[in-house]
N, C-alpha and C positions, 0 to 999 in steps of 0.2 A: 874180433868175438869168439872165434874158434879158440885161440888159445885160452880164452878166459875159461871157456866151459870144459877144456881136457884139465886144465889146472883144479878145476874144483869139481871135478871128479865123478859128476852126478852123468843122469839117465842121456845126456845127449852128448856125452864125451867120446863116445863111440864112432861118433861122425870126421872125429880126429883123425888126417891122413888120406882120407878119400877126395879123391879130384872134389867132388861135387856131391853135396848132400843130397837124398831123394826127394825130389821136388812135389810130387804127387801128391797133391793133399797136404803139404808138410805148412800152407798157410797163403797169407798173401800180401800184396806190395802196392801201394797206389804212390803214383808219385804226379806234383802238379807240373804246368806249362813251366814254374819259376825255379824247377829243381827242388823242392823240398818233398819227401815223400813220409811215409807213414807204412811201417811194414809191422805184419803178425805171425808168430808161431804158434797153429794151435794148441791149446792146452798144454801148453811148456812151461808155464811157469814156475811149476813146484818142480819140475826135470830140469829146469837151470838155475834157481835158487836152492831148492832143497837137496842140498850136498846128504850123505848118511850123518846126522849128527841130531842129536835131541831139538835142535832149533828148526833145523830141517824139515823133522816130522812133526813138528808142532805148526809151520809153517804150510806145510801138506794138507794135516787135518781144518785148519782153519778156512785154506781155498776152498777147500771141498764142503766142507759145512755152509759156507756162505754163496755158493754158486746156485743150487734151486733159487736161492731167494733173487738173486741178481736175474735170472733167467721168468722169474716168475715177473719183475718188475719191468724187466727193457724188453721181454719178448728173445726167443731162442735165437736167432742171430744175432744183437748184440749182446745178447747176455754169454754166448759163447768166447766174446771177448775177453770175457773176465774168467783171470785164470790163465788166460796167454799172456807169452811174452812180446811187448809192445818195446817197437822203436821208432820211432821221430825224430824228425829234421825239421 
């Protein structure tokens, strides 16, 4: 995943070349006994996908406008997942 972050040039591209990203508060990962997993990078979907372009700006604005509605509807803990980068297997 790191190569794609670096190629996109988004805000998370800066972690490229580090031995390991800073883990404190970065997100969470849950893994089942069967080996399936779910990972979240908190508040990072716009940083991953919204590169410096008009489309990226629109994407960021759309997420920002929708998130309060999701938090109200789903609660703060689940609502935080909205707008985060998800990776599931």
